[in-house]
N, C-alpha and C positions, 0 to 999 in steps of 0.2 A: 420527559418522553415526547411530549408534543413538539418541543423545540427540536429534538433529534429528527422526528418525522418531517418537520418543515424543512430542516436543513437538507435532508436527503432528497426530498421532493424538488428542491431548488437546484439540484445538480444538473449539469449539462444534459440536454435531452438525448444526446448520443450515448450517454453512459447506459450500461446494461441495467434494466430494472431488477433483474435477478440479483445483481451485485448490491444494489441498494437494499434489497430485502435481507440479504446475508449480513451486510454491514450493520443494519438496524438491529437485528436480533443478537448479533455478536456483541454490540455495545450494551444492549439491555442486559444480557446475561452477565457480562463482565461487571456491570454496575450493580448486580445483585438485586434487581427489581423482583417483585413478587409475581405470583401467577396471574393475578388480576391485571397487572400492568402488561404482562406478556400477551394475554388474551386481548386486551384493549388495542395493543399495537397490531396484532394479527387481524382483528376485526376492522380496524381503520384501513389497513392496506388492502384487505379483501373486499371491503365495502359491504360486509355482511356479518351476522352474528358468529362468534367463535366460542367454542366451549371445550370442556374436558370432563372425563369421568375416570376416577381412580378406583379400581376394584379392590385394591388392598385396604384403602382407608374408607371407601364408600363416599369419598368427597367428590362433588360435582360443582361446576361453575359455568355460567354463560355470561358473555359480555357483548354489548352491541357496539357498532362502529363509533358511537359517541362516547364510549368508555363507561357507560352505565351498566351495572350488574342487572341481569334479567332473572326471572323466576327459574328455579332449577327443575324444569320439566323436560330435560334433554332426552329422556327415554321415550317420550311420546312419539308414536309411529307417524304422526301427522307432520313431524318436522323432517324436511328433506335435507340431507347433508352428505358431505363427502368426508370420510374419517380416516385417520391413521391410528392403527391399534398395534401396540407392542408391549409385552410383559404386563398385561393387565391394565394398561393405561390407554385410553381412547381420547384422541384429540380430533376435533372436527371444525369444519367451516360449513355453515348452513346455506349451502348453495346447491342448485341442481347439477348433478354430474353430466358431462365430464367437466373438470375444472380447466381453466385456461392455464397457460404456462406459468404466469406470474402467481396465480392462485395456488398452483401446485407447489411452487417454491415457498410461498407463505406458509402453507400447511406443513411442509417438511421442516422448516426452521422453527415454526411454532411448536411442533411436536418435540423437536430436539430441546428447545428451551424449557418447555413445561416438564419434560422428562428429567432434565438436569435439576430443575428447581425442586422436584418431588423426590430426588434421590436416585433416579435412574441415571445410568451413564451409557454412552455409546461403547461398543466393544473396545476393550483395552483402555477405556478413557481417552482414546485418541481420535483425532479428526483429520483424516485425509491429508491434504496438502500441507496444512499448518503443522501437523506432527512430522511430516516427511522432511520439513525444513528446519526442524528443531535440533540443534547440535547435542542436546541432552538425551535425545532418543538414540539408542544404539544404531550404528550404521546398517546392520542387516535388517533391522525393523524398518528403518527409513526406506531401504530398497524395496522391501515387501510392500509397503504402502504405495510406493510409486508404481510398481508393477501392477498392483491392483487397480490403479487409476488408468492403466493402459499403456504405460511407457515400457519400452524395450530395455532390458537390463544390460545388453551389450552395446548400447549406443550412448553417446554423450549428449547432454542437453544444456540449455541455458535457462536461467530464470529472468523473466522480464517483470519489472516493478513499475506500477503506475498509480497515481492518485485515483480515488474513486470518481473524480470529476474529469478524468482524461477525455479528450475528444478522439473518437474513433472515426476514421474515414472508411475503413472496412474491417469488420470484426470476423476473422476466420475461426475455424474450429480449433480449439486448443484446451489442454488441461488448465483450469484456472479456478481461483477461489479468492476470497477475501481473507487476508492473514493479519492478525493483530501484531503490531510492532511498537517499540517505544515512541514512534512518531505518529501513532494512530493506525486505524485500519488501512491496509494497502491492497490494491488489486494486484494479484500475483498470477503470472501465467508461465507455463513451461513450453519452450520451443526447441526445435532441433539445433544442434551445434552450428549448422550452416547459416542460421538466421541471425543477421546483424542489423535488421531494421524491421519494424512493423508499422502498419498504417494507423498509428495512434500517437498522441503526444499530450503532455510530456511523458517520457519514459526513460528508464535505465535498464540496460541489457548487461547481464553478468557474464562472467567467464564461463567457458564450456567445462562441464564436469561430469563424471560418472554419477550414477544414481545415488550411490552411498556417500558422495561428497557434494551433493547438490545444495546443501546448506551453505557451502562456500560461495557458490554462484549467487545464492540469494543475498548474502551479505554484500557482495560486490555490486549486485544490481541495485541495492538500496543506496550505496554510495554514489553510483552513477546517476540515479534518479535525483538525488540531492545536489549533484553537480550540474544538472540540466538547468537551463534558464530560458524558457520560451519567451518570445518567439525566435530569438537569435540562436539559441542552442536547445532545440526541442528534444533531442535524443542524445544520450551519452552511452557509448559502448565501452565496456571494460577493456577490450583489446587495445584501445588507444592509450591506456595508461599502464598496461603491463602489471608488473609487480607492485607498483605504487598503489593501485586500487585495493589490493589485498592488504597492504600495509595500513592504509587508511581504514579499511573495514575492521582490522584487528586492534586499532588504537583507540584510546579514549580521547576524542576530539572535542568534547563538550566544554571542558574547563579551560582556564587560562593556560596558554602555552608561550614559551619564551619568545619565539620568533614571530608569533602570530599577532599578539597584541599591538606591536608597533605599526602594523599595517593599517590600523584604523586611521592614523594620521594621513597616510598616503591615500586611502580610499576617500577621505574627505575632499580631495581635489576632484574636480569634474573629470579630469583625465586619468585619475588613479587606476580605475579598474581596467580600462582598455590598455593602458601602458604596461601594467604588470602582466596582463594576459599575453601581450605581444612579447614582452621581455622573456617570459619563461618558455615561450615557444620558439624563439629565435636563437640563432647562433652568433649574431653580431648586432651592433647598434643599427646598422643600415637595414638589416633584415627586419629588425623590430620596428623600425620606422615605416617600412613598407607594409607590414602587417597592420600597424595602427593608422596607416594612411596619413602620415605627417612627414614633414621634412626631417632629415636626419639630425639637423642642428636642434630642432624642437625636441626630438627624442633625447638627445644628449643633455639638454637643459633639464628635462624631466628626470633623467637618470641621476644627474647631479643632485637634484632635490631628494630623490629616494636614498642616495648614498648618505646624505646629511641626516636623514631621518632615522635610518636603520642603524643598529649597533654592530652591523657587519657589512662587508662589501658584497652586494649581490652579483657583482660582475666578475668576481675572482674565485677560482677554485671551488672549494666546498661551499662557498657563499651562494653559488648558483643553485646547488642542490637545496640549500636551506631556504632560499626564496621560493623555489618551486613548490616544496612541500608546504611551507607556510601559506602560500597563496591558495593552494587547494584546501587546506584546513580552514582558512578564512572563508572560502566559498561555502564549505559545509556548514560552518557556524552561522552564516548569514543567509542560508538558502531560504527562499520563500516559495519554492515550487509546490509544497504541500499545503499552502494556504489557498483555500477555495476562492475562486474569483467571485466578485460581488454579483448578486442576482440583479435582474432588471429593476426590481423595487429598490435595491440598495444603491443603484448608480445615481 
């Protein structure tokens, strides 16, 4: 847990502290830690004692910011605290009210975590944006959740996906949360259909969808995020790839694929990545040369090497489609956009 707290503290200072709090408690709950560990995390982030009392079991606990359990005298009137009470469970932070914004978020997530650990569940066992993007949740339920978050049911929206350490130049108001994915916790935001850029990077922006299909936008936004490569490609928008991005989102791209593995030999060349990128974007050798900023004869020499390496001709008919898809899948498999940059101490 201390390693997790240190890692979240080391994130870019422009990252929202509330998102760090959400990510921390999400990972702790997913990891199945006990109530003491949850209180310890809450106390550490709030810088004050945290505790709970369960009327059902009569159980109480208090933990200091150093993680040490304290005497169970939480009911003493001399202790000033701000508490969250629901269904007979009271969770608190021992601070004078009112709480600051970050303290309020710590208390909210701590109460949710303790409630889950003690057998309480949020309504329907669902949690806002995360459930609204879950394809296993019925479409009408997803729509209800999104409307409850303030979105208009007759409008289309896009999902934006960012790593928790994304750099924000301006953070406007939007529906957002941290959502757990197979790639770890991701900062997810909902924006109107017209938005194709935000002042943050790296990020992936999904296809516009109605509320009951917004999970499709989420999946395409995740693909776009993994295709981004800052600083050269800080943002990828699904519109630029059309149906390909949905194909990639629906495909199993983690394992070996016939046309993808041979690309490793090409990428081993210093010119491999820029040449393939130019090749799949261009309509001719000369145009590819211009995109890669090399002489057309140099580009032709590289293409000759690519043709010798691959088991198909990337310049002929269906071969162009195969190389384009293989190149995108290779980028997904080798994406490092979700690897947090080193902290100042690690450099």
